[in-house]
Biopython code that builds the backbone (N, CA, C, O; Angstrom):
import numpy as np
from Bio.PDB.StructureBuilder import StructureBuilder

atoms = [
    (1, "MET", "N", (0.941, -1.410, -0.149)),
    (1, "MET", "CA", (0.103, -0.629, -0.056)),
    (1, "MET", "C", (0.873, 1.831, 0.061)),
    (1, "MET", "O", (1.361, 2.615, 0.874)),
    (2, "GLY", "N", (0.511, 1.795, -1.066)),
    (2, "GLY", "CA", (1.107, 3.374, -0.607)),
    (2, "GLY", "C", (0.596, 4.214, 0.155)),
    (2, "GLY", "O", (-0.493, 4.145, 0.725)),
    (3, "THR", "N", (1.771, 5.461, 0.206)),
    (3, "THR", "CA", (1.156, 6.770, 1.015)),
    (3, "THR", "C", (-0.630, 7.345, 1.022)),
    (3, "THR", "O", (-1.392, 7.563, 1.963)),
    (4, "GLN", "N", (-0.794, 7.438, -0.302)),
    (4, "GLN", "CA", (-2.035, 7.331, -0.109)),
    (4, "GLN", "C", (-2.438, 6.594, 0.371)),
    (4, "GLN", "O", (-2.049, 6.723, 1.532)),
    (5, "ASP", "N", (-3.083, 5.718, 0.298)),
    (5, "ASP", "CA", (-3.887, 4.717, 0.780)),
    (5, "ASP", "C", (-3.233, 4.534, 1.749)),
    (5, "ASP", "O", (-2.771, 3.431, 1.456)),
    (6, "ARG", "N", (-2.811, 4.777, 2.735)),
    (6, "ARG", "CA", (-2.488, 4.880, 4.078)),
    (6, "ARG", "C", (-3.300, 5.741, 4.671)),
    (6, "ARG", "O", (-4.054, 5.556, 5.626)),
    (7, "ARG", "N", (-3.008, 7.129, 3.761)),
    (7, "ARG", "CA", (-3.839, 8.130, 4.859)),
    (7, "ARG", "C", (-5.336, 8.325, 4.294)),
    (7, "ARG", "O", (-6.167, 8.691, 5.126)),
    (8, "ALA", "N", (-5.652, 8.175, 3.332)),
    (8, "ALA", "CA", (-7.159, 7.553, 3.072)),
    (8, "ALA", "C", (-7.951, 7.333, 4.014)),
    (8, "ALA", "O", (-8.883, 7.945, 4.538)),
    (9, "ARG", "N", (-6.842, 5.206, 4.329)),
    (9, "ARG", "CA", (-7.503, 4.031, 5.041)),
    (9, "ARG", "C", (-7.688, 5.683, 6.661)),
    (9, "ARG", "O", (-8.718, 6.344, 6.791)),
    (10, "GLU", "N", (-6.136, 5.917, 7.744)),
    (10, "GLU", "CA", (-6.502, 6.724, 8.875)),
    (10, "GLU", "C", (-7.471, 7.562, 8.721)),
    (10, "GLU", "O", (-7.981, 7.653, 9.837)),
    (11, "ARG", "N", (-8.480, 8.770, 7.414)),
    (11, "ARG", "CA", (-8.872, 9.382, 7.598)),
    (11, "ARG", "C", (-10.352, 8.988, 7.870)),
    (11, "ARG", "O", (-11.183, 9.782, 8.308)),
    (12, "ALA", "N", (-10.611, 7.640, 7.558)),
    (12, "ALA", "CA", (-11.932, 7.029, 7.696)),
    (12, "ALA", "C", (-11.986, 6.208, 8.666)),
    (12, "ALA", "O", (-12.999, 5.510, 8.653)),
    (13, "GLU", "N", (-10.948, 5.948, 9.886)),
    (13, "GLU", "CA", (-10.897, 5.539, 11.007)),
    (13, "GLU", "C", (-11.360, 6.377, 11.702)),
    (13, "GLU", "O", (-12.159, 6.034, 12.574)),
    (14, "ARG", "N", (-10.993, 7.788, 11.532)),
    (14, "ARG", "CA", (-10.772, 9.456, 12.015)),
    (14, "ARG", "C", (-12.324, 9.343, 12.028)),
    (14, "ARG", "O", (-12.965, 9.402, 13.077)),
    (15, "ARG", "N", (-12.608, 9.260, 11.414)),
    (15, "ARG", "CA", (-13.960, 9.457, 10.582)),
    (15, "ARG", "C", (-15.542, 9.172, 11.457)),
    (15, "ARG", "O", (-16.579, 9.651, 11.916)),
    (16, "ASP", "N", (-14.591, 7.833, 11.192)),
    (16, "ASP", "CA", (-15.602, 6.476, 11.380)),
    (16, "ASP", "C", (-15.785, 6.333, 12.908)),
    (16, "ASP", "O", (-16.723, 5.631, 13.285)),
    (17, "ARG", "N", (-14.737, 7.111, 14.120)),
    (17, "ARG", "CA", (-14.822, 7.415, 15.606)),
    (17, "ARG", "C", (-15.269, 8.298, 15.984)),
    (17, "ARG", "O", (-16.032, 8.453, 16.937)),
    (18, "VAL", "N", (-14.656, 9.322, 14.958)),
    (18, "VAL", "CA", (-16.406, 10.582, 15.479)),
    (18, "VAL", "C", (-18.203, 9.993, 15.719)),
    (18, "VAL", "O", (-19.080, 9.967, 16.584)),
    (19, "VAL", "N", (-17.962, 9.604, 14.350)),
    (19, "VAL", "CA", (-19.831, 9.464, 14.019)),
    (19, "VAL", "C", (-19.866, 8.278, 15.054)),
    (19, "VAL", "O", (-20.939, 8.229, 15.655)),
    (20, "GLU", "N", (-18.774, 7.117, 15.479)),
    (20, "GLU", "CA", (-19.235, 5.810, 16.608)),
    (20, "GLU", "C", (-19.514, 7.399, 18.026)),
    (20, "GLU", "O", (-20.669, 7.480, 18.443)),
    (21, "ALA", "N", (-18.831, 8.101, 18.407)),
    (21, "ALA", "CA", (-19.062, 8.817, 19.582)),
    (21, "ALA", "C", (-19.902, 9.814, 19.587)),
    (21, "ALA", "O", (-19.966, 10.551, 20.571)),
    (22, "ALA", "N", (-20.514, 9.962, 18.731)),
    (22, "ALA", "CA", (-21.193, 11.006, 18.544)),
    (22, "ALA", "C", (-22.625, 9.565, 18.313)),
    (22, "ALA", "O", (-23.496, 9.603, 19.183)),
    (23, "ARG", "N", (-22.690, 9.089, 17.849)),
    (23, "ARG", "CA", (-24.206, 8.530, 18.333)),
    (23, "ARG", "C", (-23.995, 7.923, 19.405)),
    (23, "ARG", "O", (-25.091, 7.611, 19.871)),
    (24, "ASP", "N", (-22.735, 7.403, 20.394)),
    (24, "ASP", "CA", (-22.589, 6.466, 22.075)),
    (24, "ASP", "C", (-23.153, 7.906, 22.678)),
    (24, "ASP", "O", (-24.299, 7.964, 23.124)),
    (25, "LEU", "N", (-22.157, 9.230, 22.663)),
    (25, "LEU", "CA", (-22.797, 10.576, 23.081)),
    (25, "LEU", "C", (-24.536, 10.881, 23.092)),
    (25, "LEU", "O", (-25.024, 11.671, 23.900)),
    (26, "ALA", "N", (-25.196, 10.288, 22.285)),
    (26, "ALA", "CA", (-25.852, 10.449, 21.857)),
    (26, "ALA", "C", (-27.332, 9.472, 22.873)),
    (26, "ALA", "O", (-28.139, 9.912, 23.692)),
    (27, "GLU", "N", (-27.142, 8.127, 22.344)),
    (27, "GLU", "CA", (-27.552, 7.816, 22.925)),
    (27, "GLU", "C", (-27.451, 7.568, 24.779)),
    (27, "GLU", "O", (-28.392, 6.908, 25.218)),
    (28, "ARG", "N", (-26.671, 7.922, 25.566)),
    (28, "ARG", "CA", (-26.306, 8.814, 26.232)),
    (28, "ARG", "C", (-26.853, 9.610, 26.998)),
    (28, "ARG", "O", (-27.200, 9.328, 28.145)),
    (29, "ASP", "N", (-26.969, 10.517, 26.544)),
    (29, "ASP", "CA", (-27.360, 11.614, 27.003)),
    (29, "ASP", "C", (-28.130, 12.494, 25.928)),
    (29, "ASP", "O", (-27.987, 13.701, 26.124)),
    (30, "GLY", "N", (-29.161, 12.049, 24.492)),
    (30, "GLY", "CA", (-29.338, 13.073, 23.825)),
    (30, "GLY", "C", (-28.928, 13.279, 22.620)),
    (30, "GLY", "O", (-27.860, 12.785, 22.260)),
    (31, "TRP", "N", (-29.565, 13.918, 21.907)),
    (31, "TRP", "CA", (-29.071, 14.430, 21.161)),
    (31, "TRP", "C", (-28.781, 16.104, 20.799)),
    (31, "TRP", "O", (-28.528, 16.627, 19.714)),
    (32, "SER", "N", (-28.912, 16.642, 22.020)),
    (32, "SER", "CA", (-29.210, 17.995, 22.478)),
    (32, "SER", "C", (-27.965, 17.852, 23.439)),
    (32, "SER", "O", (-27.837, 18.679, 24.341)),
    (33, "ALA", "N", (-27.141, 16.946, 23.302)),
    (33, "ALA", "CA", (-25.507, 16.697, 24.198)),
    (33, "ALA", "C", (-24.408, 16.762, 23.510)),
    (33, "ALA", "O", (-23.367, 17.132, 24.052)),
    (34, "VAL", "N", (-24.472, 16.330, 21.897)),
    (34, "VAL", "CA", (-23.747, 16.410, 21.457)),
    (34, "VAL", "C", (-23.341, 17.804, 20.715)),
    (34, "VAL", "O", (-23.697, 18.092, 19.573)),
    (35, "THR", "N", (-22.731, 18.420, 21.354)),
    (35, "THR", "CA", (-21.823, 19.429, 21.044)),
    (35, "THR", "C", (-20.264, 19.481, 20.172)),
    (35, "THR", "O", (-19.477, 18.588, 19.859)),
    (36, "THR", "N", (-20.260, 20.727, 19.998)),
    (36, "THR", "CA", (-18.443, 19.776, 19.393)),
    (36, "THR", "C", (-17.129, 19.279, 19.831)),
    (36, "THR", "O", (-16.336, 18.365, 19.604)),
    (37, "ARG", "N", (-17.384, 21.015, 21.061)),
    (37, "ARG", "CA", (-16.900, 20.295, 22.142)),
    (37, "ARG", "C", (-16.691, 19.546, 22.836)),
    (37, "ARG", "O", (-15.603, 18.990, 22.988)),
    (38, "ARG", "N", (-18.197, 19.250, 23.727)),
    (38, "ARG", "CA", (-18.110, 18.169, 24.515)),
    (38, "ARG", "C", (-17.358, 16.973, 23.217)),
    (38, "ARG", "O", (-16.236, 16.480, 23.333)),
    (39, "LEU", "N", (-18.419, 16.690, 21.918)),
    (39, "LEU", "CA", (-17.720, 15.310, 21.096)),
    (39, "LEU", "C", (-15.875, 15.318, 21.253)),
    (39, "LEU", "O", (-15.223, 14.411, 21.769)),
    (40, "ALA", "N", (-15.442, 16.304, 20.792)),
    (40, "ALA", "CA", (-14.256, 16.489, 21.077)),
    (40, "ALA", "C", (-13.654, 15.743, 22.355)),
    (40, "ALA", "O", (-12.779, 14.878, 22.313)),
    (41, "ASP", "N", (-14.386, 16.317, 23.682)),
    (41, "ASP", "CA", (-13.476, 15.523, 24.506)),
    (41, "ASP", "C", (-13.777, 14.367, 24.994)),
    (41, "ASP", "O", (-13.264, 13.816, 25.968)),
    (42, "GLU", "N", (-14.785, 13.915, 24.178)),
    (42, "GLU", "CA", (-15.241, 12.086, 24.514)),
    (42, "GLU", "C", (-13.963, 11.693, 23.089)),
    (42, "GLU", "O", (-13.899, 10.467, 22.999)),
    (43, "ILE", "N", (-13.183, 12.259, 22.235)),
    (43, "ILE", "CA", (-12.589, 11.292, 21.995)),
    (43, "ILE", "C", (-11.143, 12.250, 21.499)),
    (43, "ILE", "O", (-10.425, 12.394, 20.510)),
    (44, "GLU", "N", (-11.298, 12.820, 23.057)),
    (44, "GLU", "CA", (-9.593, 13.258, 23.332)),
    (44, "GLU", "C", (-8.785, 14.269, 21.483)),
    (44, "GLU", "O", (-7.595, 14.278, 21.168)),
    (45, "TYR", "N", (-9.881, 14.898, 20.736)),
    (45, "TYR", "CA", (-9.162, 15.964, 19.836)),
    (45, "TYR", "C", (-9.490, 16.990, 20.776)),
    (45, "TYR", "O", (-9.708, 16.970, 21.987)),
    (46, "THR", "N", (-9.458, 18.388, 19.435)),
    (46, "THR", "CA", (-9.383, 19.606, 19.895)),
    (46, "THR", "C", (-10.603, 19.395, 18.794)),
    (46, "THR", "O", (-10.593, 18.601, 17.853)),
    (47, "PRO", "N", (-11.925, 20.553, 19.257)),
    (47, "PRO", "CA", (-13.139, 20.562, 18.164)),
    (47, "PRO", "C", (-12.315, 20.934, 16.199)),
    (47, "PRO", "O", (-12.712, 20.416, 15.156)),
    (48, "PRO", "N", (-11.097, 22.006, 16.364)),
    (48, "PRO", "CA", (-10.758, 22.362, 15.105)),
    (48, "PRO", "C", (-10.130, 20.644, 14.263)),
    (48, "PRO", "O", (-10.015, 20.360, 13.071)),
    (49, "VAL", "N", (-9.831, 19.779, 15.583)),
    (49, "VAL", "CA", (-9.653, 18.046, 14.295)),
    (49, "VAL", "C", (-11.012, 17.993, 13.905)),
    (49, "VAL", "O", (-11.150, 17.785, 12.700)),
    (50, "LEU", "N", (-11.856, 18.092, 14.428)),
    (50, "LEU", "CA", (-13.409, 17.970, 14.346)),
    (50, "LEU", "C", (-13.570, 18.518, 12.717)),
    (50, "LEU", "O", (-13.686, 17.979, 11.616)),
    (51, "TYR", "N", (-13.516, 19.695, 13.165)),
    (51, "TYR", "CA", (-13.176, 20.520, 12.175)),
    (51, "TYR", "C", (-13.256, 20.193, 10.562)),
    (51, "TYR", "O", (-14.061, 20.449, 9.667)),
    (52, "GLN", "N", (-12.218, 19.614, 10.643)),
    (52, "GLN", "CA", (-10.381, 18.848, 9.203)),
    (52, "GLN", "C", (-11.993, 18.139, 8.947)),
    (52, "GLN", "O", (-12.617, 18.449, 7.932)),
    (53, "HIS", "N", (-12.572, 17.189, 9.947)),
    (53, "HIS", "CA", (-13.121, 16.046, 9.505)),
    (53, "HIS", "C", (-14.616, 16.274, 8.528)),
    (53, "HIS", "O", (-15.017, 15.357, 7.811)),
    (54, "PHE", "N", (-15.302, 17.520, 8.612)),
    (54, "PHE", "CA", (-16.582, 16.933, 8.304)),
    (54, "PHE", "C", (-16.716, 18.988, 8.139)),
    (54, "PHE", "O", (-17.782, 19.513, 7.819)),
]
sb = StructureBuilder()
sb.init_structure("model")
sb.init_model(0)
sb.init_chain("A")
sb.init_seg("    ")
for serial, (resi, resn, name, xyz) in enumerate(atoms, 1):
    if name == "N":
        sb.init_residue(resn, " ", resi, " ")
    sb.init_atom(name, np.array(xyz, "f"), 0.0, 1.0, " ", f" {name:<3s}", serial, name[0])
structure = sb.get_structure()
């Protein structure tokens, strides 16, 4: 696999991690609890990193 393939795979994995964390947070505390800051805290990212993905 080349570098582009690896980067694409890693980006997809990060995206999946964010989506899964959002779903878990919504299940646990309701959709109103899903904010950028709270989601970032859940997955130990900063809010700007989330903006890069979505």
